[in-house]
C-alpha positions as CSV (number, residue, x, y, z in Angstrom):
1,M,40.6,6.2,-14.4
2,I,37.3,5.4,-13.9
3,D,35.0,4.6,-17.3
4,L,31.5,5.9,-15.9
5,K,29.7,4.7,-19.7
6,M,31.4,1.1,-19.1
7,M,30.3,0.5,-15.0
8,A,26.7,1.7,-16.8
9,N,26.6,-0.8,-19.4
10,A,27.9,-3.6,-16.4
11,V,24.4,-2.5,-14.6
12,R,22.7,-2.8,-18.2
13,M,23.6,-5.9,-18.9
14,L,23.3,-7.6,-15.6
15,S,19.9,-6.4,-15.4
16,V,18.9,-7.8,-18.7
17,D,20.8,-11.1,-18.0
18,A,18.8,-11.8,-14.8
19,V,15.5,-11.0,-16.6
20,Q,16.6,-13.2,-19.6
21,K,17.3,-16.3,-17.5
22,A,14.6,-15.8,-15.1
23,K,12.3,-15.8,-18.8
24,S,10.5,-12.9,-16.6
25,G,11.1,-9.1,-15.4
26,H,11.4,-5.7,-17.0
27,P,14.9,-4.9,-18.6
28,G,13.5,-1.4,-20.2
29,A,13.8,0.8,-17.1
30,P,17.3,-0.6,-16.3
31,L,18.6,0.1,-19.4
32,G,17.3,3.7,-19.6
33,M,18.1,4.9,-16.2
34,A,21.2,2.7,-16.1
35,D,23.5,6.1,-16.4
36,V,21.2,7.9,-13.3
37,A,22.3,5.1,-11.0
38,T,25.8,5.0,-11.9
39,V,26.4,9.1,-11.4
40,L,24.2,8.8,-8.6
41,W,26.1,5.6,-6.7
42,T,29.7,6.7,-7.8
43,S,29.6,10.3,-7.2
44,F,26.8,11.1,-4.7
45,L,25.3,8.0,-2.9
46,K,26.7,8.1,0.7
47,F,26.8,4.2,1.6
48,D,29.1,1.5,3.0
49,A,28.6,-1.8,1.4
50,T,30.6,-3.4,4.7
51,N,27.8,-1.6,6.7
52,P,24.6,-1.4,4.8
53,R,22.2,-0.2,8.3
54,W,24.8,2.6,9.3
55,P,22.3,5.3,10.3
56,D,23.6,8.6,8.5
57,R,23.4,6.3,5.1
58,D,21.9,8.1,2.3
59,R,18.6,6.4,1.4
60,F,17.8,5.5,-2.4
61,I,14.2,4.0,-3.3
62,L,13.6,2.7,-6.2
63,S,9.5,3.8,-6.2
64,A,9.4,2.2,-9.7
65,G,10.1,-1.0,-8.7
66,H,9.8,-2.9,-11.8
67,A,13.2,-1.6,-12.0
68,S,14.3,-3.8,-9.3
69,A,16.9,-6.0,-11.9
70,M,19.0,-2.2,-12.0
71,L,18.9,-2.5,-8.2
72,Y,19.9,-5.5,-7.6
73,S,23.1,-5.5,-10.3
74,L,24.1,-2.1,-8.6
75,L,23.6,-4.1,-4.8
76,Y,25.9,-7.0,-6.3
77,L,28.6,-4.9,-7.9
78,S,29.3,-2.6,-5.5
79,G,30.2,-5.3,-3.2
80,F,26.6,-5.8,-0.6
81,Q,27.4,-9.2,0.9
82,D,24.3,-10.9,0.3
83,A,23.8,-9.4,-3.3
84,T,25.8,-12.0,-4.9
85,L,26.2,-13.2,-8.5
86,E,24.2,-16.4,-7.7
87,G,21.2,-14.4,-6.3
88,L,21.5,-12.6,-10.2
89,K,21.0,-15.6,-11.9
90,N,18.4,-16.6,-9.5
91,F,16.1,-13.2,-9.8
92,R,12.5,-13.8,-9.3
93,Q,12.7,-17.9,-8.2
94,F,11.2,-18.4,-5.5
95,S,13.1,-18.2,-2.0
96,S,15.5,-15.8,-3.8
97,K,16.1,-12.7,-2.2
98,M,16.1,-10.8,-5.6
99,A,12.6,-10.8,-5.7
100,G,10.1,-9.4,-8.7
101,H,10.2,-6.5,-6.9
102,P,12.1,-5.0,-4.2
103,E,11.4,-6.4,-0.6
104,Y,12.3,-5.0,2.8
105,G,14.1,-7.6,4.4
106,L,14.7,-9.7,2.2
107,L,18.3,-8.2,0.8
108,S,20.3,-5.3,2.7
109,G,20.4,-2.1,0.5
110,V,16.4,-2.3,-0.4
111,E,15.1,0.5,1.4
112,A,11.5,-0.3,1.4
113,T,9.2,-2.6,-0.3
114,T,7.8,-1.2,-3.7
115,G,6.0,-1.9,-6.7
116,P,2.7,-0.8,-6.3
117,L,3.3,2.4,-8.3
118,G,3.6,6.0,-6.5
119,Q,4.0,4.2,-2.8
120,G,7.8,4.6,-3.1
121,I,7.8,8.2,-3.6
122,A,5.6,9.2,-0.8
123,M,7.6,6.8,1.7
124,S,10.5,8.7,0.5
125,V,9.0,12.0,1.9
126,G,8.4,10.0,5.2
127,M,12.0,9.2,5.4
128,A,13.7,13.2,4.2
129,L,11.1,13.9,6.9
130,S,12.0,11.9,9.3
131,E,16.2,12.7,8.2
132,R,14.9,16.6,9.5
133,M,13.1,15.7,12.4
134,L,15.5,13.5,13.8
135,A,18.5,16.1,12.6
136,S,16.8,18.7,14.9
137,Q,16.5,16.6,18.0
138,F,20.0,15.3,17.7
139,G,22.0,17.6,15.3
140,E,23.2,17.0,12.1
141,D,27.1,15.7,13.5
142,L,25.0,12.8,13.4
143,V,22.2,13.5,11.1
144,D,23.0,14.3,7.8
145,H,21.9,12.5,5.0
146,Y,19.8,12.5,1.4
147,T,17.0,10.6,0.4
148,Y,17.4,9.7,-3.4
149,V,14.1,8.6,-5.0
150,M,13.7,7.0,-8.9
151,V,10.2,7.2,-10.4
152,G,8.7,6.7,-13.4
153,D,5.6,7.7,-15.7
154,G,3.0,5.7,-13.3
155,C,4.3,6.4,-10.2
156,L,3.5,10.3,-11.1
157,M,0.0,9.3,-12.5
158,E,-0.8,7.6,-9.2
159,G,-2.9,9.7,-7.0
160,I,-0.9,9.0,-3.8
161,S,2.2,11.3,-5.9
162,E,0.1,14.2,-6.2
163,E,-0.6,13.9,-2.2
164,A,3.2,13.3,-1.4
165,I,4.8,15.7,-3.3
166,S,2.5,18.3,-2.4
167,L,3.1,17.8,1.6
168,A,7.3,17.5,0.6
169,G,6.8,20.8,-0.9
170,H,5.0,22.6,2.0
171,F,7.5,21.0,4.3
172,K,10.8,21.9,1.7
173,L,12.2,18.9,2.1
174,N,15.5,20.3,0.3
175,K,16.9,16.8,1.1
176,L,15.0,15.1,-1.0
177,I,15.9,14.6,-4.7
178,V,13.7,12.9,-7.2
179,F,14.7,11.4,-10.6
180,W,12.2,10.9,-13.2
181,D,12.4,8.2,-16.1
182,N,11.0,10.1,-18.4
183,N,10.4,7.5,-21.4
184,D,7.1,8.7,-22.6
185,T,5.9,5.3,-22.3
186,T,3.6,3.1,-20.2
187,I,2.6,-0.6,-20.6
188,D,-0.2,0.4,-23.4
189,G,2.1,3.0,-25.1
190,K,2.7,6.4,-25.4
191,V,1.8,8.2,-22.1
192,S,-0.5,11.0,-24.6
193,L,-2.6,8.2,-24.4
194,S,-3.5,8.8,-21.0
195,S,-1.8,12.2,-19.8
196,E,-0.8,15.5,-21.1
197,T,0.2,16.6,-17.3
198,D,2.7,19.1,-17.8
199,Q,5.0,17.5,-14.6
200,H,7.6,20.5,-14.3
201,K,4.6,22.8,-13.6
202,R,2.7,20.4,-11.7
203,F,6.2,20.1,-9.4
204,E,7.1,23.8,-9.2
205,A,3.0,24.5,-8.3
206,N,4.1,22.2,-5.1
207,G,7.1,23.9,-4.0
208,W,9.6,21.9,-6.0
209,T,12.8,23.0,-8.4
210,V,12.7,21.2,-11.4
211,L,15.5,20.7,-13.5
212,S,15.7,18.4,-17.2
213,V,19.0,16.8,-18.1
214,D,19.2,13.9,-21.1
215,G,19.3,10.6,-19.0
216,Q,21.9,9.3,-21.1
217,N,24.5,12.2,-20.5
218,T,26.1,11.5,-17.8
219,D,28.0,15.2,-17.7
220,E,24.4,16.7,-17.5
221,I,23.5,14.2,-14.7
222,H,26.3,14.7,-12.5
223,A,25.9,18.7,-13.0
224,A,22.3,18.8,-11.9
225,I,22.4,16.3,-9.0
226,S,25.3,19.1,-7.3
227,Q,22.8,21.7,-8.1
228,A,20.0,20.0,-6.5
229,R,22.0,19.7,-3.4
230,T,22.4,23.2,-2.9
231,H,18.2,23.8,-3.4
232,K,16.4,24.9,-0.7
233,T,13.1,23.1,-1.9
234,P,12.9,19.4,-3.0
235,T,14.1,18.6,-6.8
236,L,12.7,16.8,-9.5
237,I,15.1,16.2,-12.0
238,D,13.6,15.1,-15.4
239,C,16.0,12.9,-16.6
240,K,14.8,12.3,-20.7
241,T,15.7,8.2,-21.5
242,T,14.9,5.4,-24.1
243,I,13.3,3.3,-22.7
244,G,15.5,0.0,-23.5
245,Y,18.6,2.2,-24.5
246,G,20.4,0.3,-26.9
247,A,17.7,-2.8,-27.7
248,P,17.8,-2.5,-31.8
249,T,14.2,-3.2,-32.2
250,K,12.8,-2.5,-29.5
251,A,14.0,0.3,-27.4
252,G,11.7,3.4,-26.9
253,T,8.7,1.0,-27.4
254,S,6.3,-0.8,-24.5
255,A,7.8,-3.9,-25.8
256,A,10.8,-3.4,-23.2
257,H,8.9,-2.7,-20.4
258,G,7.5,-6.3,-19.0
259,S,9.3,-8.8,-21.0
260,P,12.8,-10.4,-21.6
261,L,14.7,-9.1,-24.6
262,G,15.6,-12.3,-26.4
263,E,18.4,-13.7,-27.6
264,E,18.5,-11.8,-31.1
265,E,17.3,-8.5,-29.4
266,I,20.5,-9.0,-26.3
267,K,23.2,-9.6,-29.5
268,G,22.1,-6.4,-30.9
269,L,22.3,-4.5,-27.7
270,K,25.6,-6.0,-27.2
271,K,26.9,-4.7,-30.3
272,F,25.4,-1.4,-30.0
273,L,27.3,-1.3,-26.1
274,N,30.4,-2.7,-27.1
275,W,29.9,-5.2,-24.7
276,P,31.8,-8.3,-26.1
277,Y,31.3,-10.9,-22.7
278,D,29.2,-13.4,-21.8
279,A,26.0,-13.5,-20.1
280,F,26.7,-12.6,-16.5
281,E,30.1,-11.8,-17.1
282,I,31.7,-8.8,-16.1
283,P,35.3,-7.8,-16.8
284,P,37.5,-7.5,-13.2
285,E,38.5,-3.6,-14.2
286,I,34.7,-2.9,-14.4
287,L,34.5,-4.8,-11.5
288,S,36.8,-3.8,-9.3
289,Q,35.8,0.1,-10.2
290,W,32.5,-0.7,-8.6
291,R,34.2,-2.3,-6.0
292,K,35.7,0.7,-4.7
293,I,32.7,2.8,-5.1
294,G,31.2,-0.2,-2.3
295,G,33.7,0.7,0.1
296,K,34.3,4.0,-0.4
297,G,32.0,5.1,2.4
298,A,34.0,3.5,5.0
299,S,36.0,6.5,6.1
300,I,32.9,8.4,6.0
301,R,31.4,6.2,8.0
302,L,34.1,5.8,10.6
303,D,34.4,9.3,10.9
304,W,30.7,9.6,12.1
305,E,31.8,6.8,14.3
306,K,33.7,9.0,16.4
307,R,31.8,12.0,16.4
308,F,28.9,9.5,17.4
309,Q,31.3,7.8,20.4
310,A,31.8,11.5,21.3
311,S,28.1,12.6,21.7
312,S,26.2,13.7,24.9
313,Q,23.6,12.2,22.8
314,K,24.7,8.8,22.3
315,E,22.8,6.3,24.9
316,E,19.1,8.1,23.6
317,F,20.2,7.7,20.3
318,V,21.2,3.7,20.6
319,R,17.6,3.5,22.5
320,R,16.0,5.0,19.5
321,V,18.1,4.4,16.2
322,I,19.7,1.6,16.6
323,Y,17.4,-1.0,19.0
324,A,14.2,1.1,18.9
325,Q,13.8,0.4,22.4
326,L,10.6,2.0,24.3
327,P,12.2,4.4,27.3
328,S,12.4,2.2,30.3
329,S,10.0,4.7,32.2
330,F,6.9,3.4,30.4
331,P,5.9,0.3,32.0
332,S,5.7,1.7,35.2
333,V,4.1,4.9,34.1
334,F,1.7,3.4,32.2
335,Q,0.7,1.1,35.1
336,K,-0.4,3.5,37.7
337,Y,-2.4,5.7,34.4
338,K,-4.4,2.2,34.3
339,E,-4.5,2.1,38.0
340,S,-6.1,5.5,37.8
341,L,-8.6,4.4,35.5
342,I,-9.9,1.4,37.2
343,E,-10.4,4.0,40.2
344,E,-11.9,7.0,38.3
345,K,-14.3,4.0,35.9
346,P,-14.6,7.2,33.5
347,A,-17.5,6.4,30.8
348,L,-15.6,7.6,27.4
349,A,-15.7,7.5,24.0
350,T,-13.2,5.2,23.4
351,R,-11.5,8.2,20.7
352,K,-11.2,10.1,23.7
353,A,-9.7,7.2,26.0
354,S,-7.3,6.9,23.2
355,Q,-6.5,10.7,23.9
356,T,-6.1,10.4,27.4
357,A,-4.2,7.5,26.9
358,L,-1.5,9.5,24.7
359,Q,-1.8,12.3,27.2
360,T,0.1,9.8,29.5
361,I,1.9,8.4,26.4
362,V,3.4,11.0,24.1
363,P,5.5,13.2,27.7
364,I,7.7,10.0,28.3
365,I,8.0,8.8,24.3
366,P,9.7,11.6,22.3
367,E,9.6,9.2,19.4
368,L,6.4,8.4,19.2
369,I,4.8,11.1,16.0
370,G,1.4,12.0,15.8
371,G,-0.8,12.7,13.0
372,S,-4.4,13.0,11.4
373,A,-5.4,13.6,7.8
374,D,-7.1,16.6,8.8
375,L,-9.4,14.9,11.7
376,S,-7.2,15.9,14.9
377,A,-10.0,17.2,16.3
378,S,-12.7,14.4,15.6
379,N,-10.2,11.3,16.3
380,L,-8.4,13.1,19.1
381,T,-4.8,12.1,18.2
382,K,-3.7,15.4,19.3
383,T,-2.8,16.3,23.2
384,T,-1.7,19.1,25.0
385,D,2.4,18.0,24.4
386,H,1.7,17.9,21.2
387,T,3.7,21.1,18.7
388,S,3.1,20.8,14.7
389,I,5.7,20.6,12.7
390,S,6.6,23.1,9.8
391,A,8.9,23.9,7.3
392,H,10.7,26.3,9.5
393,C,10.6,23.6,12.9
394,F,11.1,20.3,12.5
395,T,11.1,19.7,16.7
396,G,8.0,19.2,17.3
397,N,5.9,15.7,17.8
398,Y,2.9,16.2,15.4
399,I,2.1,16.0,11.4
400,N,-0.5,18.0,9.7
401,Y,-1.2,15.5,6.8
402,G,-4.0,17.5,5.5
403,I,-6.6,15.3,3.5
404,R,-4.3,12.8,2.1
405,E,-5.2,9.7,4.0
406,H,-3.3,7.3,1.4
407,A,0.1,9.4,1.3
408,M,-0.2,9.7,5.4
409,G,-0.2,5.8,5.4
410,A,2.6,5.8,3.1
411,I,4.5,8.8,4.8
412,M,4.4,6.9,7.7
413,N,5.7,3.8,6.7
414,G,8.4,6.1,5.5
415,I,9.1,7.6,8.7
416,A,9.0,3.8,10.5
417,L,11.5,2.5,7.9
418,H,14.0,5.5,8.5
419,G,14.3,5.0,12.2
420,G,14.0,6.8,15.0
421,F,10.3,7.3,15.1
422,I,7.0,5.2,15.8
423,P,4.5,7.2,14.1
424,Y,0.8,6.9,14.5
425,G,-2.0,8.6,12.3
426,G,-5.6,8.9,12.3
427,T,-8.7,8.9,10.1
428,F,-12.3,7.8,10.0
429,L,-12.5,3.5,10.1
430,V,-14.5,3.9,6.5
431,F,-11.6,5.9,5.2
432,A,-9.1,2.9,5.8
433,D,-10.1,2.0,2.4
434,Y,-8.6,5.3,1.1
435,L,-4.6,4.0,2.9
436,K,-5.9,0.4,2.3
437,P,-2.3,0.3,-0.4
438,A,0.0,1.9,2.5
439,L,-1.1,0.1,5.4
440,R,-0.7,-3.4,3.4
441,L,2.7,-2.6,2.8
442,S,3.1,-1.3,6.3
443,A,2.0,-5.4,7.0
444,L,4.2,-6.9,4.4
445,M,7.6,-4.9,5.9
446,K,6.4,-5.9,9.3
447,Q,6.9,-2.1,9.9
448,H,5.6,-0.3,13.3
449,V,3.1,1.9,12.1
450,I,-0.2,2.4,14.2
451,Y,-3.3,3.6,12.4
452,V,-5.8,5.3,14.8
453,L,-9.5,4.9,13.0
454,T,-12.4,6.2,14.8
455,H,-16.2,6.8,14.5
456,D,-16.5,3.2,13.8
457,S,-19.6,1.8,13.2
458,I,-23.7,2.5,12.7
459,G,-22.8,4.6,16.1
460,V,-21.5,7.4,13.6
461,G,-25.2,8.2,14.0
462,E,-26.9,11.2,11.4
463,D,-23.4,11.3,9.2
464,G,-25.2,8.2,7.3
465,P,-24.2,5.5,5.3
466,T,-21.1,7.4,3.7
467,H,-19.6,7.4,7.5
468,Q,-20.9,4.8,8.6
469,P,-18.5,1.6,8.2
470,I,-19.4,-1.8,7.6
471,E,-17.0,-3.8,5.7
472,Q,-13.5,-2.0,6.5
473,L,-12.9,-3.8,9.8
474,A,-13.2,-7.2,8.0
475,M,-10.5,-5.9,5.3
476,L,-8.4,-5.3,8.0
477,R,-8.8,-8.2,9.7
478,A,-8.2,-10.1,6.7
479,T,-4.9,-8.3,5.9
480,P,-1.9,-10.9,7.3
481,N,0.1,-9.3,9.8
482,V,-2.0,-6.6,11.4
483,L,-3.8,-6.5,14.8
484,V,-6.5,-5.0,14.7
485,F,-7.9,-3.7,18.1
486,R,-11.6,-2.8,19.0
487,P,-11.4,-2.0,22.7
488,C,-14.7,-1.9,24.9
489,D,-13.8,0.7,27.4
490,A,-11.2,3.2,28.7
491,L,-9.0,0.3,30.4
492,E,-9.1,-1.6,27.4
493,T,-8.2,1.1,25.0
494,A,-5.3,1.6,27.0
495,E,-4.0,-1.7,27.2
496,S,-4.4,-1.4,22.9
497,W,-2.2,1.3,23.4
498,E,0.1,-0.2,25.4
499,T,0.4,-3.5,23.1
500,A,0.5,-1.5,19.9
501,L,3.8,0.2,21.3
502,Q,5.4,-3.0,22.1
503,H,4.8,-4.7,19.0
504,K,7.3,-4.0,17.1
505,T,7.0,-6.7,14.0
506,S,3.2,-5.6,13.2
507,P,1.1,-2.6,12.3
508,C,-1.6,-2.1,14.9
509,A,-5.0,-0.7,14.2
510,L,-6.9,0.9,16.6
511,I,-10.7,0.7,16.1
512,L,-12.4,3.3,18.3
513,S,-15.8,4.5,18.9
514,R,-17.4,8.3,18.6
515,Q,-19.6,7.4,21.0
516,N,-19.3,7.3,25.4
517,L,-19.4,3.9,26.3
518,P,-19.3,2.6,30.1
519,F,-16.4,1.5,32.2
520,L,-16.3,-2.4,32.2
521,R,-13.3,-3.7,33.9
522,T,-12.5,-4.2,37.5
523,S,-8.4,-5.1,37.3
524,A,-5.7,-3.5,35.7
525,R,-3.4,-6.3,37.2
526,I,-3.2,-8.1,33.7
527,N,-3.0,-6.9,30.3
528,Q,-5.7,-8.7,29.0
529,T,-6.0,-7.1,25.8
530,A,-2.5,-8.4,25.0
531,N,-4.1,-12.0,24.8
532,G,-6.9,-10.9,22.3
533,A,-9.6,-12.4,24.2
534,Y,-10.7,-13.1,27.8
535,I,-13.5,-13.6,30.0
536,L,-15.0,-10.3,31.0
537,S,-17.9,-11.8,33.4
538,G,-19.0,-15.6,33.8
539,T,-17.3,-18.9,34.1
540,N,-16.8,-21.9,32.4
541,E,-18.6,-23.6,34.8
542,A,-22.6,-24.5,34.0
543,R,-22.1,-22.2,30.9
544,D,-25.5,-22.2,29.2
545,I,-24.3,-19.9,26.3
546,T,-21.1,-17.8,25.6
547,L,-21.7,-13.9,24.5
548,I,-18.5,-12.6,22.4
549,A,-18.8,-9.1,21.7
550,T,-16.4,-6.2,20.9
551,G,-16.4,-2.2,21.3
552,S,-19.6,-0.5,22.0
553,E,-21.3,-4.4,21.9
554,V,-19.6,-5.2,25.0
555,H,-21.9,-3.5,27.2
556,L,-24.7,-5.0,25.6
557,A,-23.6,-8.6,26.0
558,L,-23.1,-7.6,29.7
559,E,-27.2,-6.3,30.1
560,A,-28.0,-9.3,28.0
561,Q,-25.9,-11.7,30.2
562,Q,-28.1,-10.3,33.7
563,Q,-31.7,-10.7,31.5
564,L,-30.4,-14.1,30.8
565,K,-29.8,-14.9,34.2
566,E,-33.5,-13.8,35.3
567,K,-34.2,-16.7,32.8
568,H,-31.8,-19.5,34.9
569,I,-29.4,-19.4,31.4
570,H,-25.8,-19.0,32.6
571,A,-24.4,-16.8,30.1
572,C,-20.3,-16.0,29.7
573,V,-19.2,-12.7,28.0
574,I,-16.4,-13.1,26.1
575,S,-14.4,-9.4,25.3
576,M,-12.4,-9.7,21.8
577,P,-10.9,-6.7,21.2
578,C,-8.0,-8.6,19.2
579,Q,-9.1,-11.3,16.8
580,E,-5.3,-11.9,15.4
581,L,-4.0,-11.9,19.2
582,F,-6.5,-14.4,20.3
583,N,-5.7,-16.8,17.0
584,I,-1.9,-17.2,18.4
585,Q,-2.8,-18.0,22.0
586,P,-2.4,-22.0,22.9
587,K,-5.2,-24.1,21.6
588,S,-5.9,-24.8,25.6
589,Y,-6.1,-21.1,26.3
590,Q,-8.7,-20.9,23.5
591,E,-10.8,-23.4,24.1
592,H,-10.9,-22.2,27.8
593,I,-12.0,-19.0,26.6
594,L,-14.3,-20.2,24.2
595,G,-16.0,-23.0,26.2
596,T,-18.5,-26.1,24.8
597,A,-21.6,-23.9,24.9
598,P,-23.1,-22.5,21.7
599,I,-21.3,-18.8,20.9
600,V,-23.2,-15.7,20.0
601,A,-20.9,-13.1,18.3
602,I,-22.3,-9.9,18.4
603,E,-20.4,-6.4,16.6
604,A,-22.2,-3.7,15.0
605,L,-19.7,-4.3,11.3
606,S,-20.1,-7.0,8.8
607,D,-20.3,-10.4,10.4
608,F,-17.8,-11.4,7.9
609,G,-15.4,-13.6,9.6
610,W,-16.9,-14.3,13.1
611,H,-18.8,-18.0,12.0
612,R,-15.0,-18.9,12.9
613,Y,-16.2,-18.9,16.1
614,A,-19.6,-18.6,16.6
615,D,-23.1,-20.4,15.7
616,A,-25.1,-17.2,15.7
617,V,-23.4,-13.6,14.4
618,I,-25.3,-10.4,15.6
619,S,-24.4,-7.9,13.3
620,M,-25.0,-5.5,10.1
621,K,-26.1,-7.0,6.9
622,S,-26.5,-4.0,4.9
623,F,-25.0,-0.5,4.8
624,G,-26.3,1.6,7.2
625,S,-28.6,4.8,7.7
626,S,-28.8,8.5,8.8
627,A,-30.4,8.8,12.3
628,P,-29.4,9.2,16.1
629,A,-27.4,6.3,16.9
630,E,-29.7,4.9,19.3
631,Q,-32.5,4.8,16.6
632,L,-30.2,3.3,14.3
633,F,-28.8,0.1,17.0
634,N,-32.9,-0.4,17.3
635,H,-33.8,-0.4,13.7
636,F,-31.2,-2.9,12.8
637,K,-31.9,-5.1,16.1
638,I,-28.1,-4.4,17.5
639,T,-29.9,-4.5,21.1
640,T,-29.9,-6.3,24.1
641,Q,-32.9,-8.0,23.5
642,H,-32.5,-9.2,20.6
643,I,-29.3,-10.6,21.9
644,V,-31.6,-12.5,24.7
645,E,-33.7,-13.9,21.7
646,V,-31.0,-15.7,19.6
647,A,-29.3,-17.3,23.1
648,C,-32.7,-18.3,24.3
649,S,-32.9,-20.2,20.6
650,L,-29.6,-21.4,20.6
651,V,-30.1,-23.2,24.4
652,K,-33.6,-24.1,23.7
653,D,-32.0,-26.0,20.3
654,K,-29.9,-27.8,22.1
655,K,-31.8,-28.9,24.9
656,N,-33.9,-30.0,22.4
657,A,-31.3,-32.1,20.2
658,P,-31.3,-35.7,20.1
659,L,-28.5,-37.3,21.9
């Protein structure tokens, strides 16, 4: 007979022992939520510890990432191969798979990188949404699973949680079940120090069903989960718990949250739990019960595999969900589109060029899921082949996120993590600040997420400095593992999309203009954007000056090249749509592109980061202003004339330099 209390106590004590040995960590939440986790894992969670990536498994997301020791204990106890006892003993140590907060990709069974509070619950909305969308396309014989989430008071205080739960309620994601660790405690003390929010009314107002249980009563927990699985809305289960449950002096206080309990406190805890075992010792009968739980999903998985093998959609499911491969037709179809651009030479805003590229891409890549933070008509992220998803129809391919940039980023992370889709979402570049924490996690988790960020400079014009980005591009470029593209014309925009779709281990940001730009390229034979930078005009021979530009400033560099030619100064124009891709090219290629002549960089944003390449940078040194774009470029001296002046000065200085 399963002894749920002893099984939960095994989770508690392994968590406490791991924190104690590491001399760092959070014992409070594992002690309080162990009963909830144990009931979920033993009676409801659909998983197979021998096949952790089985596509139709339930998803379990620990939004309260400080309870990581509890998750690692659950994974070890239920028999995940790479979750070892030795790993628990090395919790939070260098190179350990059991990091301080859960990190996706380090350890099987960790579905998302959590730690920044609120991110997990928002990502879970993306996972639950993906389940419904994928089921609508492949049927519930292949896709039929739940998304379970554990959150704390901090997750619910963070603003992103409001954005996320609002959208979840709007879409009626009934297979999303959230457990609230309601222990009334934050680091500073009681929740009442900073909040009097009635979470029940809040969730109900957002279209959720709310249930309440004693978080240490396994019968109540079991009944609530059973009931939640019958609802037609997402469910919040309020689990009233005691932080540090069982600790003789620290239970119910913030002292139990983020520090080891200490040897004396652990002695008292063991007495309270009737746990007479040494550190990291699990009695064989309890470990055996847990291992049976870890293996019982195998038969469910095998039944699924039979249905999968018999499915007429098996090949497409494998392509999209198992291997995440683009359709085989994509390269040839898109190459024809790029060649048509060379023939037509359209002068378009790159946001419009992005939309025309999508018009070709969307019909042939069914896994591409678009969206925008209520700016579809401005970002031009929606095409004639898009239909919006709704609570009544998940067969669409476009998500109206509303004015929720932060949740949009996190939900896209959840969609990408779930598998089967490539998400992209649009907003203005200046509002990248609103989604930066989610984008950072996209990069940390190496997720295939595409951010379409338009209105990319003072070219925004009359909307003024509140909407004119200056520092945002430098921020994105400073973030590790993010590919940032700022294309100069319709062809570079197409190449940026092509590269972003093919690059599966980094999020990509497409930085696009509001204003029309001339068509500059003469050949589509090679995807030059994939190299990060290339010679657009000129050669290495007799180069007196090099002009590097991106986006809307590239055509200014070409105009300056012609004027410099009249002054007998030979300029080479480099388009650098993606610094990150250029920086990983062979040194010989970089030297060939940059040459040995003085370099001027031109970009209508912050100069931060450009001095690694350039001797002089023509850029923004302040915020913008409200005026027509042409006046602003003149006022801030981002002009052909100023480029010529700076180039001439550098050439003169070099000629006059002593040998």
